[in-house]
C-alpha positions in Angstrom: 136.0 109.7 -6.6 137.0 109.7 -10.2 134.5 112.5 -10.8 136.2 114.6 -8.0 139.6 114.0 -9.6 138.4 115.1 -13.0 136.8 118.2 -11.5 140.0 119.0 -9.7 142.1 118.6 -12.8 139.7 120.9 -14.8 140.0 123.5 -12.1 143.8 123.3 -12.1 143.9 123.5 -15.8 141.6 126.6 -15.8 143.8 128.3 -13.2 146.9 127.5 -15.2 145.4 128.8 -18.4 144.5 132.1 -16.6 148.0 132.5 -15.2 149.7 131.7 -18.6 147.3 134.0 -20.4 148.0 136.8 -17.9 151.8 136.6 -18.5 151.3 136.3 -22.2 149.2 139.5 -22.5 151.5 141.3 -20.0 154.5 140.6 -22.2 152.5 141.5 -25.4 151.5 144.8 -24.0 154.9 145.7 -22.6 156.7 145.2 -26.0 155.0 148.1 -27.8 155.7 150.3 -24.8 159.4 149.6 -25.0 159.4 150.1 -28.8 157.5 153.4 -28.3 160.1 154.7 -25.9 162.9 153.8 -28.2 161.0 155.4 -31.1 160.5 158.6 -29.1 164.2 158.7 -28.2 165.1 158.3 -31.9 162.7 161.1 -32.9 164.1 163.5 -30.3 167.7 162.6 -31.5 166.6 163.2 -35.1 164.9 166.5 -34.2 168.0 167.8 -32.4 170.2 166.8 -35.4 167.9 168.7 -37.8 167.9 171.7 -35.5 171.7 171.7 -35.3 171.9 171.4 -39.1 169.6 174.5 -39.4 171.7 176.5 -37.0 174.9 175.5 -38.8 173.2 176.8 -42.0 172.7 180.2 -40.3 176.4 180.4 -39.8 177.4 179.8 -43.5 178.5 183.5 -44.0 181.0 183.3 -41.1 184.7 182.5 -41.2 185.5 178.8 -41.2 187.0 178.9 -37.7 183.8 180.4 -36.3 181.6 177.9 -38.2 183.7 175.1 -36.7 183.4 176.6 -33.2 179.6 176.7 -33.6 179.4 173.2 -34.9 181.5 171.8 -32.1 179.6 173.8 -29.4 176.3 172.5 -30.7 177.5 168.9 -30.7 179.0 169.1 -27.3 176.2 171.3 -25.9 178.7 174.0 -24.8 178.3 177.8 -24.8 180.5 180.2 -26.8 181.4 183.5 -25.2 180.6 186.3 -27.7 181.9 189.7 -26.8 180.9 193.0 -28.5 183.2 195.8 -27.6 183.9 199.4 -28.6 183.3 203.0 -28.0 180.1 205.1 -27.6 179.4 203.9 -31.2 178.6 200.6 -29.5 175.6 201.6 -27.4 174.5 199.3 -24.6 170.9 200.5 -24.4 168.0 198.4 -25.6 167.5 200.2 -28.9 171.2 200.0 -29.9 172.4 197.7 -32.7 174.2 195.4 -30.3 171.0 194.5 -28.5 169.2 194.1 -31.9 172.0 191.7 -32.9 171.9 189.8 -29.6 168.1 189.3 -29.8 168.4 187.8 -33.4 171.3 185.6 -32.4 169.5 184.1 -29.5 166.3 183.7 -31.6 168.1 181.9 -34.4 170.7 179.9 -32.6 168.9 179.3 -29.3 169.5 180.7 -25.8 172.0 178.0 -25.0 174.7 178.6 -27.7 175.9 182.1 -27.2 176.8 183.9 -23.9 176.7 187.5 -25.3 178.4 190.4 -23.5 178.1 194.1 -24.7 180.9 196.4 -23.4 180.8 200.1 -24.3 183.8 202.2 -23.2 182.2 205.4 -24.4 184.8 208.1 -24.4 188.0 206.1 -24.5 190.7 206.1 -27.2 193.0 203.3 -28.1 195.7 205.1 -26.1 193.6 205.3 -23.0 192.4 201.7 -23.3 196.1 200.7 -23.2 197.0 203.1 -20.3 194.0 202.0 -18.2 194.4 198.4 -19.2 190.8 198.2 -20.1 191.5 195.2 -22.4 191.9 193.1 -19.2 188.2 193.0 -18.6 187.6 191.8 -22.1 190.3 189.1 -21.8 188.7 188.0 -18.5 185.5 187.2 -20.3 187.4 184.5 -22.2 185.8 185.4 -25.6 185.5 182.7 -28.2 184.4 185.5 -30.6 185.2 189.2 -30.3 183.4 191.8 -32.4 185.5 194.9 -31.9 185.0 198.5 -32.9 188.5 199.8 -32.1 187.7 203.3 -31.0 188.7 204.7 -34.4 186.3 207.6 -34.4 187.4 208.6 -30.9 191.0 208.5 -32.1 190.2 210.7 -35.1 192.1 213.9 -34.9 193.6 212.9 -31.5 195.8 209.9 -31.8 196.7 209.6 -35.5 196.1 206.6 -37.6 199.6 205.1 -37.4 199.4 205.2 -33.6 195.8 203.9 -33.7 196.8 200.8 -35.6 199.8 200.2 -33.4 197.6 200.5 -30.3 195.1 198.1 -31.8 197.8 195.6 -32.4 198.9 195.9 -28.7 195.3 195.6 -27.4 194.5 192.5 -29.5 197.8 190.9 -28.6 197.0 191.2 -24.9 193.6 189.6 -25.4 195.1 186.9 -27.6 197.7 186.1 -25.1 195.0 185.2 -22.6 192.7 183.6 -25.2 194.8 182.1 -28.0 191.9 180.7 -29.9 189.7 183.9 -30.0 188.2 184.7 -33.4 188.5 188.5 -33.9 186.2 190.6 -36.2 186.9 194.3 -36.7 184.4 196.9 -37.8 184.5 200.7 -38.0 182.4 203.1 -36.0 179.5 204.9 -37.8 180.1 207.1 -40.9 179.9 210.9 -40.7 178.5 213.3 -43.3 181.1 215.3 -45.2 184.1 213.9 -43.2 187.4 214.1 -45.1 190.2 212.4 -43.0 188.0 210.0 -41.1 187.0 207.8 -44.1 190.7 207.5 -45.0 191.4 206.2 -41.5 188.6 203.7 -41.9 190.1 202.5 -45.2 193.4 202.1 -43.3 191.6 200.0 -40.7 190.2 197.8 -43.4 193.6 197.3 -45.0 195.0 196.5 -41.5 192.4 193.9 -41.0 193.1 192.2 -44.3 196.9 192.2 -43.8 196.5 190.7 -40.3 193.9 188.2 -41.3 191.1 189.6 -39.2 187.5 189.5 -40.5 186.4 193.1 -41.5 182.7 193.9 -41.4 182.1 196.8 -43.6 178.6 197.9 -42.4 179.1 201.3 -44.1 177.7 199.5 -47.2 174.3 199.6 -45.5 174.4 203.4 -44.8 173.7 206.4 -47.0 176.8 207.7 -48.8 179.1 210.0 -46.7 178.2 212.9 -49.1 174.5 212.3 -48.8 172.9 214.8 -46.4 170.4 212.1 -45.4 173.3 210.6 -43.4 172.9 213.3 -40.8 169.6 211.6 -39.8 171.5 208.4 -39.0 173.6 209.8 -36.2 172.9 211.8 -33.1 173.2 215.6 -33.1 176.7 215.5 -31.6 177.6 212.8 -34.1 179.0 210.6 -31.3 176.8 207.6 -31.9 174.2 206.2 -34.3 170.6 207.5 -34.1 167.6 205.2 -34.3 168.0 205.0 -38.0 171.7 204.3 -37.7 171.2 201.5 -35.2 168.6 200.0 -37.6 170.9 199.9 -40.7 173.9 198.8 -38.7 172.0 196.1 -36.9 170.4 194.9 -40.2 173.9 194.5 -41.8 175.3 192.4 -38.9 172.1 190.3 -38.6 172.3 189.3 -42.2 175.9 188.4 -41.8 175.5 186.3 -38.6 172.2 184.8 -39.4 172.3 183.8 -43.1 169.0 183.6 -45.0 168.2 180.6 -47.1 
């Protein structure tokens, strides 16, 4: 009888040992798994932070208000509406400088940061933009950033620079009324070989931008001089828009500005 009791106790102890051992090893195995998950989450968070820091570095050439918009958008995972607008000098085809810029922006900052729209109102002047209220479609896009070529070449010899600047003021005011926080950047159309009055009008645009605290992007710095005959190769035969070479130098200037190198 005692022998049976002893055997029974041994069996019970063995079973108990097995159960206790099972739970012990189960807990021991589960702990590293939890730690591993937490570690992975921290690594992802750290990687995202590093990526945001890199993208903020790309923006270091930009105005402070634009840098702040990018920083906030990255942190809150929101998109910024980036609108590129102008005349025929702002081609919408795949080989145009706007598409080159768009491609580099999406490559550098990621597909999720910028919602980029390219709007080319080819033959319009500042006067017709106002009369047709074409600014409404830009305002409706709710731009956070507006890169604007204000039809200055189309206006040349037709509208007059004083009227051009007055019209630009009215156009931008309409857009700002609908989008008070929009960051506006102005740039001229492409340069022309041998032009006399047009460069003076572009100088007036630059002064206008400075006086009204708009960022002015002087991409002419990247082109051949206006008295250099090589400049003819950088525009189309009718001089209405940049050629392949023109799109290349214009795009390179803007890409270096919007995507700063180390």
